[in-house]
PyMOL Python script that loads the backbone (N, CA, C, O; Angstrom):
from pymol import cmd

cmd.read_pdbstr("""\
ATOM      1  N   SER A   1      30.150  31.681 -11.981  1.00  0.00           N
ATOM      2  CA  SER A   1      31.011  30.708 -12.674  1.00  0.00           C
ATOM      3  C   SER A   1      30.647  30.672 -14.161  1.00  0.00           C
ATOM      4  O   SER A   1      31.512  30.792 -15.029  1.00  0.00           O
ATOM      5  N   LYS A   2      29.367  30.508 -14.432  1.00  0.00           N
ATOM      6  CA  LYS A   2      28.946  30.433 -15.840  1.00  0.00           C
ATOM      7  C   LYS A   2      29.353  31.702 -16.578  1.00  0.00           C
ATOM      8  O   LYS A   2      29.828  31.644 -17.712  1.00  0.00           O
ATOM      9  N   ASP A   3      29.165  32.845 -15.932  1.00  0.00           N
ATOM     10  CA  ASP A   3      29.520  34.109 -16.595  1.00  0.00           C
ATOM     11  C   ASP A   3      31.008  34.125 -16.947  1.00  0.00           C
ATOM     12  O   ASP A   3      31.382  34.517 -18.052  1.00  0.00           O
ATOM     13  N   LEU A   4      31.856  33.699 -16.009  1.00  0.00           N
ATOM     14  CA  LEU A   4      33.301  33.690 -16.262  1.00  0.00           C
ATOM     15  C   LEU A   4      33.605  32.798 -17.463  1.00  0.00           C
ATOM     16  O   LEU A   4      34.368  33.193 -18.344  1.00  0.00           O
ATOM     17  N   GLY A   5      33.027  31.616 -17.511  1.00  0.00           N
ATOM     18  CA  GLY A   5      33.276  30.700 -18.628  1.00  0.00           C
ATOM     19  C   GLY A   5      32.865  31.336 -19.942  1.00  0.00           C
ATOM     20  O   GLY A   5      33.609  31.277 -20.921  1.00  0.00           O
ATOM     21  N   ALA A   6      31.693  31.938 -19.975  1.00  0.00           N
ATOM     22  CA  ALA A   6      31.216  32.568 -21.211  1.00  0.00           C
ATOM     23  C   ALA A   6      32.151  33.697 -21.607  1.00  0.00           C
ATOM     24  O   ALA A   6      32.448  33.878 -22.788  1.00  0.00           O
ATOM     25  N   HIS A   7      32.619  34.461 -20.618  1.00  0.00           N
ATOM     26  CA  HIS A   7      33.516  35.582 -20.925  1.00  0.00           C
ATOM     27  C   HIS A   7      34.808  35.054 -21.552  1.00  0.00           C
ATOM     28  O   HIS A   7      35.301  35.609 -22.534  1.00  0.00           O
ATOM     29  N   GLU A   8      35.344  33.991 -20.983  1.00  0.00           N
ATOM     30  CA  GLU A   8      36.591  33.436 -21.522  1.00  0.00           C
ATOM     31  C   GLU A   8      36.368  32.943 -22.949  1.00  0.00           C
ATOM     32  O   GLU A   8      37.212  33.157 -23.819  1.00  0.00           O
ATOM     33  N   LEU A   9      35.235  32.284 -23.194  1.00  0.00           N
ATOM     34  CA  LEU A   9      34.953  31.792 -24.544  1.00  0.00           C
ATOM     35  C   LEU A   9      34.868  32.966 -25.507  1.00  0.00           C
ATOM     36  O   LEU A   9      35.377  32.888 -26.625  1.00  0.00           O
ATOM     37  N   SER A  10      34.232  34.049 -25.086  1.00  0.00           N
ATOM     38  CA  SER A  10      34.108  35.226 -25.957  1.00  0.00           C
ATOM     39  C   SER A  10      35.491  35.753 -26.310  1.00  0.00           C
ATOM     40  O   SER A  10      35.759  36.073 -27.468  1.00  0.00           O
ATOM     41  N   GLU A  11      36.361  35.842 -25.327  1.00  0.00           N
ATOM     42  CA  GLU A  11      37.715  36.357 -25.587  1.00  0.00           C
ATOM     43  C   GLU A  11      38.437  35.439 -26.572  1.00  0.00           C
ATOM     44  O   GLU A  11      39.125  35.917 -27.474  1.00  0.00           O
ATOM     45  N   GLU A  12      38.285  34.132 -26.404  1.00  0.00           N
ATOM     46  CA  GLU A  12      38.953  33.196 -27.320  1.00  0.00           C
ATOM     47  C   GLU A  12      38.435  33.409 -28.736  1.00  0.00           C
ATOM     48  O   GLU A  12      39.217  33.421 -29.686  1.00  0.00           O
ATOM     49  N   LYS A  13      37.113  33.578 -28.886  1.00  0.00           N
ATOM     50  CA  LYS A  13      36.542  33.791 -30.221  1.00  0.00           C
ATOM     51  C   LYS A  13      37.111  35.064 -30.822  1.00  0.00           C
ATOM     52  O   LYS A  13      37.481  35.089 -31.996  1.00  0.00           O
ATOM     53  N   GLU A  14      37.183  36.121 -30.020  1.00  0.00           N
ATOM     54  CA  GLU A  14      37.708  37.387 -30.541  1.00  0.00           C
ATOM     55  C   GLU A  14      39.155  37.207 -30.990  1.00  0.00           C
ATOM     56  O   GLU A  14      39.538  37.690 -32.056  1.00  0.00           O
ATOM     57  N   GLN A  15      39.956  36.520 -30.189  1.00  0.00           N
ATOM     58  CA  GLN A  15      41.368  36.322 -30.543  1.00  0.00           C
ATOM     59  C   GLN A  15      41.468  35.521 -31.839  1.00  0.00           C
ATOM     60  O   GLN A  15      42.275  35.849 -32.709  1.00  0.00           O
ATOM     61  N   GLN A  16      40.657  34.475 -31.973  1.00  0.00           N
ATOM     62  CA  GLN A  16      40.707  33.661 -33.186  1.00  0.00           C
ATOM     63  C   GLN A  16      40.348  34.518 -34.392  1.00  0.00           C
ATOM     64  O   GLN A  16      41.004  34.426 -35.430  1.00  0.00           O
ATOM     65  N   GLN A  17      39.314  35.354 -34.273  1.00  0.00           N
ATOM     66  CA  GLN A  17      38.906  36.210 -35.389  1.00  0.00           C
ATOM     67  C   GLN A  17      40.051  37.140 -35.763  1.00  0.00           C
ATOM     68  O   GLN A  17      40.335  37.326 -36.946  1.00  0.00           O
ATOM     69  N   LEU A  18      40.716  37.730 -34.761  1.00  0.00           N
ATOM     70  CA  LEU A  18      41.820  38.647 -35.044  1.00  0.00           C
ATOM     71  C   LEU A  18      42.939  37.899 -35.771  1.00  0.00           C
ATOM     72  O   LEU A  18      43.531  38.428 -36.712  1.00  0.00           O
ATOM     73  N   GLU A  19      43.222  36.691 -35.341  1.00  0.00           N
ATOM     74  CA  GLU A  19      44.291  35.918 -35.982  1.00  0.00           C
ATOM     75  C   GLU A  19      43.919  35.596 -37.426  1.00  0.00           C
ATOM     76  O   GLU A  19      44.795  35.535 -38.289  1.00  0.00           O
ATOM     77  N   GLU A  20      42.628  35.390 -37.701  1.00  0.00           N
ATOM     78  CA  GLU A  20      42.197  35.051 -39.059  1.00  0.00           C
ATOM     79  C   GLU A  20      42.309  36.257 -39.984  1.00  0.00           C
ATOM     80  O   GLU A  20      42.480  36.100 -41.193  1.00  0.00           O
ATOM     81  N   LEU A  21      42.213  37.464 -39.418  1.00  0.00           N
ATOM     82  CA  LEU A  21      42.286  38.662 -40.256  1.00  0.00           C
ATOM     83  C   LEU A  21      43.649  38.751 -40.937  1.00  0.00           C
ATOM     84  O   LEU A  21      44.673  38.474 -40.312  1.00  0.00           O
ATOM     85  N   PRO A  22      43.669  39.136 -42.209  1.00  0.00           N
ATOM     86  CA  PRO A  22      44.940  39.284 -42.937  1.00  0.00           C
ATOM     87  C   PRO A  22      45.697  40.506 -42.454  1.00  0.00           C
ATOM     88  O   PRO A  22      45.098  41.537 -42.148  1.00  0.00           O
ATOM     89  N   GLU A  23      47.006  40.389 -42.386  1.00  0.00           N
ATOM     90  CA  GLU A  23      47.817  41.519 -41.907  1.00  0.00           C
ATOM     91  C   GLU A  23      48.148  42.443 -43.073  1.00  0.00           C
ATOM     92  O   GLU A  23      48.779  42.034 -44.047  1.00  0.00           O
ATOM     93  N   GLU A  24      47.713  43.695 -42.959  1.00  0.00           N
ATOM     94  CA  GLU A  24      47.999  44.664 -44.027  1.00  0.00           C
ATOM     95  C   GLU A  24      48.726  45.860 -43.439  1.00  0.00           C
ATOM     96  O   GLU A  24      48.302  46.418 -42.426  1.00  0.00           O
ATOM     97  N   GLU A  25      49.825  46.254 -44.077  1.00  0.00           N
ATOM     98  CA  GLU A  25      50.580  47.402 -43.570  1.00  0.00           C
ATOM     99  C   GLU A  25      50.630  48.497 -44.622  1.00  0.00           C
ATOM    100  O   GLU A  25      51.222  49.550 -44.388  1.00  0.00           O
TER     101      GLU A  25
END
""", "prot")
cmd.dss("prot")
cmd.show_as("cartoon", "prot")
cmd.util.cbc("prot")
cmd.orient("prot")
């Protein structure tokens, strides 16, 4: 259970970081 929670938190952090990155084309 704890592992699953930590994994989900990690994914959320990664998604937030990606969203913060500026979009360059």
